[in-house]
KOLGU-926404 format. One record per residue (C-alpha): residue in one letter; x, y, z. Coordinates in steps of 0.25 Angstrom, whole numbers, plus 2048, in hexadecimal, padded with zeros to 3 digits. Layout:
% residues N
AXYZ ...
END
This chain:
% residues 707
XA202BE324 XA142B2323 XA052BA326 XA012AD32C XA002AD33D XA0C2AA344 XA0F29C34A XA14299358 XA20294356 XA1D288360 XA15283356 XA1F28334B XA2827B355 XA20273358 XA1B26F349 XA2B26F346 XA2E266352 XA2125C34F XA25258343 XA1826133A XA1626032B XA23269325 XA1A27031E XA11273329 XA1E27A331 XA23280324 XA15289324 XA1628C332 XA24292333 XA1E29A328 XA1329F32F XA1A2A233A XA1F2B133C XA282B334A XA352AB34A XA3829E349 XA4429D350 XA3E29535C XA3D289353 XA4B286351 XA5528235D XA6228C360 XA6B281358 XA6128334C XA6229234D XA7029434D XA7228C343 XA6929633B XA712A2342 XA7C29B33D XA7929A32F XA722A832E XA7F2AE330 XA872A6327 XA802A731D XA802B731E XA8E2B631F XA902AE313 XA852B830B XA8D2C530F XA9B2BE30A XA952BC2FF XA922CC2FD XA9D2CF304 XAA52D72F7 XA962DD2F3 XA942E1300 XAA32EA302 XAA12F12F7 XA932F62FB XA992FA308 XAA3302301 XA993092F6 XA9230C303 XA9C313309 XAA031B2FC XA9131E2F9 XA90325307 XA9D32C305 XAA5326310 XAB432A311 XABC31D30F XACA31C312 XAD331330A XADA309312 XAE830B311 XAE7316309 XAF631E307 XAF932930F XAF6335304 XAE9330301 XADF33B308 XAD433A301 XAC8331300 XABD3342F7 XAB232C2F2 XAAC3312E6 XA9D3322E9 XA9832C2DC XA933202E2 XA8C32A2EC XA853332E1 XA813252DA XA7A3222E7 XA7432E2E8 XA6F32F2DA XA6A3222DA XA603242E7 XA5E3322E3 XA5732D2D7 XA5031F2DC XA4B3232E7 XA4232E2E4 XA3D3262D8 XA3B3192E3 XA3431F2ED XA283292E7 XA1E32B2F0 XA103232EE XA1831C2E3 XA223112E7 XA1B3052E5 XA103052D7 XA0B2F82D4 XA0C2F22C6 X9FE2E92C0 XA032DB2BB X9F92D82B1 X9EC2DD2A8 X9E42E72B0 X9D82E52A7 X9CF2E02B1 X9C92D22B1 X9B92CF2AD X9B02CB2B7 X9AC2BC2B3 X9A12B12B6 X9A62A22B9 X9A429E2A9 X9B02AA2A6 X9A42B32A0 X9A82C22A2 X99C2C92AB X9982D72AA X98D2E02B0 X9812E42A9 X9752EB2AF X97C2E72BC X97B2D82BB X9882D02B9 X9892C72AA X9902C12A1 X9952C9295 X98C2C128C X97F2C3295 X9822D0294 X9842D1286 X9752CA286 X9702D228F X9722DF286 X96D2DA27B X95E2DA281 X9602E6287 X9622EE279 X9562E5273 X94C2E927F X9512F827E X948302277 X94D30A26A X95231626D X94832426A X94E32E260 X954339269 X957330275 X96332927A X96431A276 X965314285 X97030E28A X9732FF28B X97A2FA298 X9882F6295 X98E2EA29C X9982ED2A8 X9A52E42AA X9A72DB2B4 X9B62DD2B9 X9BC2D12C4 X9C72DB2C5 X9C52E82BF X9CE2EF2B4 X9D72F92BA X9D72EF2C8 X9E32EB2C8 X9E92F92C8 X9E12FE2D2 X9E72F42DB X9F32F52D6 X9F33052D9 X9ED3042E8 X9F82FA2EB XA023032E6 X9FD30D2EE X9FD3062FB XA092FF2FA XA113102F6 XA08314303 XA0F30930C XA1D30C307 XA1C319309 XA1531931A XA1430B31D XA2230731A XA2C30C324 XA3831331C XA3630C30E XA3C318306 XA4631C30E XA4B30D30E XA4830D300 XA5231D2FF XA5C312307 XA5C3082FE XA5E3122F1 XA683182F8 XA7030D2F9 XA6C3042EF XA7530B2E3 XA8130A2EC XA7E2FB2F2 XA792F52E5 XA6B2F02EC XA632F02FA XA582E82FF XA492EA304 XA442E2311 XA342E0310 XA2F2DA31A XA1E2DB323 XA212DF332 XA182E433B XA0C2E5332 XA132ED326 XA1B2E931B XA2B2EF31F XA352F2315 XA442F5318 XA522F7310 XA5B2EF314 XA6A2F330E XA712E8305 XA7C2E830F XA722E1319 XA6B2D930F XA742CB30F XA722C1303 XA7A2B72FC XA822BE2F1 XA7D2B22E7 XA6E2B32E9 XA662B72DE XA5A2C02E4 XA552C12F4 XA4B2B52EC XA542AB2EA XA5F2AE2F6 XA612A3301 XA612AD30C XA602BB30F XA682C331B XA632D0320 XA6F2D632B XA692E1335 XA732E833B XA6E2EF344 XA642E734D XA652EC35D XA662E2367 XA5A2E936E XA522E735F XA562D7361 XA512D8370 XA432DB36B XA402D3361 XA442C7369 XA3A2CD375 XA312CF368 XA322BF364 XA382C3356 XA462BE359 XA4A2B3361 XA522B336E XA602B636E XA6D2BC376 XA732C236E XA832C7371 XA872D6370 XA8F2D9366 XA9A2E436B XA992EC377 XA8B2F2374 XA802E7378 XA762F236F XA7F2F2364 XA772EC357 XA772E0351 XA772D8344 XA6B2CF33F XA6A2C7334 XA5D2C632E XA5E2B9325 XA542B431B XA552A4318 XA52298316 XA51290322 XA4B27F325 XA43281330 XA3827832F XA4126B32D XA3A26731F XA4926A317 XA4427630F XA49284314 XA3E28D319 XA4229D317 XA432A4324 XA4C2B1329 XA542AF333 XA592BC33D XA662B9345 XA702C034C XA7D2C2344 XA892C4350 XA812B6358 XA7B2AF34B XA6E2AD355 XA612AB34F XA582B7353 XA4A2B2349 XA462A933F XA392AE337 XA332A6329 XA342AD31E XA292A7316 XA1A2A6319 XA1329A316 XA0D29F308 XA1C29F304 XA1D28F306 XA1B2892F7 XA1727B2F7 XA182702ED XA0B2692E9 XA092612F4 XA0926C2FC XA11265306 XA1F2662FF XA26275301 XA2C27B2F5 XA312862F8 XA2F292302 XA3029F2FD XA362AB307 XA322B7308 XA362C3304 XA3C2CF30B XA472D4305 XA472DE2F6 XA552DF2F0 XA572EE2E8 XA622EC2DF XA6A2F62D7 XA752EF2CD XA732DF2CC XA822D92D0 XA882D72C3 XA8E2CA2CA XA812C52CD XA812C82DD XA752C92E5 XA792D82E9 XA782E32E1 XA822EC2DD XA822FD2DF XA8A3072D9 XA943062E5 XA992F72DD XA972FD2D0 XAA030B2D6 XAAA3042DF XAB53032D4 XAB63112CE XAB13162DB XAC03132E0 XAC53162D3 XABF3252D4 XAC23282E2 XACF3252E0 XAD332C2D7 XACB3382DE XAD63372EA XAE03332E2 XADF3432DC XADA3482EA XAE73422F1 XAF034A2E5 XAE93582E6 XAEC3552F7 XAFA3502F4 XAFC35D2EB XAF73662F4 XAFE3612FF XB0B3612F8 XB1835C2FF XB263592F9 XB3435A2FF XB3C361309 XB4C36130B XB5135A315 XB5936631A XB4D372318 XB48375325 XB3B37D326 XB35383332 XB2C38C333 XB2839433E XB2238A347 XB2F382346 XB28374341 XB2F36B337 XB2136B32F XB1D376328 XB0E377324 XB0538031C XAF738631B XAF338B30E XAF839B30D XB04399317 XB1239A317 XB1C398320 XB2839D322 XB36395323 XB45396326 XB4A39131A XB5039730D XB4739A301 XB5138F2FA XB54386304 XB45383303 XB413842F6 XB4D3792F2 XB493702FF XB3A36D2FD XB363672F0 XB273652EE XB213582EA XB1A3572DC XB0C3512DB XB0734C2CD XAF93502C9 XAEF3452C9 XAEE3402BC XAE43442B1 XAE23342AE XADC3342BE XAD233F2BA XACC3372AD XACD32A2B5 XAC43312C0 XABB3362B7 XAB93282B0 XAB63232BE XAAC32D2C0 XAA532B2B4 XAA531B2B5 XAA131C2C3 XA943282BF XA9031D2B2 XA8F3112BD XA853192C5 XA7F3212BC XA8332C2C4 XA823392B8 XA843482B9 XA743472B1 XA6D33E2BC XA763452C8 XA6E3502C2 XA7C3582BD XA783572B0 XA7B3642A7 XA7036F2A4 XA73371296 XA6E362290 XA5F36028B XA5435A294 XA5234F28A XA6134B28C XA6134C29A XA5634329C XA5E33A293 XA6A33C29B XA623392A7 XA5C32B2A3 XA6932529E XA6E3292AA XA643232B2 XA653142AB XA6D30E2B5 XA643132C0 XA563102B9 XA5A3012B7 XA5E3012C7 XA523072C9 XA4A2F92C3 XA512F32CD XA4F2FB2D8 XA3F2FA2D3 XA3F2EC2D1 XA422E92E0 XA392F42E4 XA2C2ED2DD XA312DF2E6 XA312E82F2 XA242EC2EE XA1F2DE2EB XA252DB2F9 XA1B2E52FF XA0F2E12F8 XA102D32FB XA132D630C XA082DF30B X9FE2D5306 XA042CA30F XA042D131B X9FE2DD31B X9EF2D731E X9E22E1325 X9ED2EA329 X9F22EF31B X9E42EC315 X9DF2F931E X9EA30131B X9E92FE30C X9DC30330D X9E130F314 X9EC31230C X9E23122FD X9D5315303 X9D030E2F7 X9C33052F8 X9C92FD2ED X9D52FA2F6 X9D72EA2FB X9E32E7301 X9E12D7300 X9DB2D92F2 X9E72E32ED X9F12DC2F4 X9EE2CD2F4 X9F02C82E6 X9FE2C92DF X9F92CC2D1 XA022DA2CF XA102DC2D2 XA132E72DB XA1F2EE2D5 XA242FC2D3 XA223022C4 XA263102C6 XA303132B9 XA3F3102BF XA453172B3 XA3D3252B9 XA483282C2 XA473372C0 XA3D3422BE XA443472B4 XA433372AC XA323382B3 XA303462AB XA3634229F XA2B33429E XA2133F2A1 XA25348296 XA2333C28D XA1633A292 XA12348291 XA14346281 XA0C33C280 X9FE343286 X9F434327B X9F9337273 X9ED32C279 X9F132A288 X9EE32E294 X9F033D296 X9ED33C2A4 X9F63332A7 XA013382A1 X9FE3452A7 X9FF33D2B5 XA0B3362B2 XA123452AD XA0F3492BC XA1433D2C2 XA2233F2BB XA2234E2C1 XA1F3492D0 XA123502CF XA0B34E2DC X9FD34B2DF X9F93472D0 X9EC3442D1 X9E93532D7 X9EE3582C8 X9E834E2BF X9D73522BB X9CE3492C1 X9C43412B9 X9B63472B8 X9A83402B7 X9A33402A8 X99A3492A4 X98B3452A5 X98735029A X99234B290 X98E33B295 X98033E291 X983344285 X98A339280 X980330284 X97633727C X980338270 X98232A270 X973326271 X97032F266 X97B32725E X97531A260 X96531F25C X96C324250 X97131424F X96430F251 X95C319247 X96631623B X963306241 X954308241 X95530F233 X95B30322D X9522F9232 X94430222C X94E300220 X94E2F2221 X9412F2222 X93C2FB217 X9442F120F X93E2E3215 X9312EB211 X9352EE203 X93A2DF1FF X92D2DA206 X9252E21FC X92D2DC1F0 X92C2CE1F6 X91C2D01F5 X91C2D61E7 X9242CA1E2 X91B2C11E6 X9212BE1F5 X9162C31FE X9182C220C X9252BE20B X9312C7212 X93F2C4208 X9472BF20F X93F2B921C X93A2AC218 X9462A7213 X94A2A7222 X9562AF229 X9612A521F X9592AE213 X9592BE217 X9512C720D X9562BE201 X94B2B31FD X9402BA1F6 X93B2C91F3 X9442D51F2 X94A2D01E5 X9492D41D7 X93A2CC1D2 X93A2C51DD X9452BF1DF X94E2BE1EC X9572C81EF X9662C41F1 X96D2C01FF X9672C520B X9642D4207 X96E2D61FE X9732E3200 X9642EA203 X95A2E720D X9502E4201 X9582DC1F9 X95B2E31EA X9522EB1E2 
END
């Protein structure tokens, strides 16, 4: 709930009774973290309790067909014996073929280890570029550092030109002195987002594994029921200084069937069926629940009671607009136990005038995990229990008919003539045999043969066997329970063919995994937001203790929402065979310009090798001798370039001197060719030409004109 300090209920009541501004009352309600039922009279509380029960029963009736199918599917998956009502007397077989049980087990066996990977359940996806952002001054100029001083790039370029002009010429055989290079300054250094993402991912993985009770066990239960029921829910809330997540079965979370999502539905009702009276009394004593008298249900005064926690809209501030609240009631008596605000001050959205309330965002507590969307568009998704219901009935009826037919043939039966009296030594009218037993009767053999007619029973029709095979194949197609997927593949198929068959058989599950990962992303986003909102100093200290990283800053890492918390594990790699196949592809690409070290790491990860960092080669420091040798070679190359430039300058100087001499001999004494003419006529005014004529066009093709 809201992180602001709680307010006294008397203060809120005084404000509401005194006609305070509606916005002020609304803000006080948003800041409260306790039970608000004390603000309301008994008649209002009675009306609210009645409305909660009425809406709950209405929503329950809307999904009745879905719920009946789910309860039947759960019994079938658990292999509970189901005896048909008004079954004929000869119906002795009650087999329930375990197609649904196998499908649920196979889905859980693949999904559970793929999702609950220790230390790798949460990954952080960085949104946007991670190339860094250079530091800038107030005018927008990029800043750098040169010789420990901060300056713009233009200033650094001018400073380097001045330093280069002041440097002495390089001596032969000696390396040229290194010029200082400007170092970039970063407002956000490159890789900062990824480093932050890695820290957050490491902490969230530790938090889920060691700070949240029963998260992995609840996930196991979720992934077991999900393929049968079709959907499940996770409840996420902050309580007693830590984040809590709990699995809520779909049968215990009631939402209008016409709702599109948990974000837009007008109400969400959680059914809490096992709350004992002593627990309610403790919460009343602690001030969490309103003091009420609960009539015992039945003879047992300590029998558990059904409580309803409904997230709904009410108008408690009297401004004519509803606000989101959480109402807890006792189902049997419809008495309100608690009313709690389901919004904080930051959730109130105002118009431009800062007085008109546009809307109030309610806080999220539930995440829906879906299996297959309802083809009819209903809120509750469907599972294999819905898809194979009719096929299961046909399969079970066929098998049971064949078993009953076999039982009838084994038991035998027929007709005995009325005049035939059979008596064994025990002189009982009924004669029963044990296998291998013979009895003596006082009837002649001929009379015995003539007086008893054995009834013949027809064998099951071959069409029945063909129908059963057809139905089993259709059920396996729907549930993707193939021999190749369940591990019963023939060992004569090539490896490539086997991998292709595995991927083909997992296509249905791959799409389902994407839905599961999408819901996991929503759950981890709530975890991230709640830690940022309610964690405070305790979470910040735990963050530093867990990471042991000087760069870890809880407020900075969890403060800004510049990246989304999304699991990015590949939902298509749900079997070790698929992961190994991808690793083989990477192994074939080594030495082709990619990062071979990263390829090796991913291959080891695909093989589930532990402690990979210990196997990877350590990054050693560069060899100082090699660095020195490289510098000498670089300096020698620079020296050679300087010598070549010096030789070119000497040649140019010689050409000028020759031209000057030629000018004197032709009557141009004291005049360097091209100098008196100024910069616009370089070296082409007079001299250096034939018979004293000016050379054509700025040195032409030679430093001294044409000879």
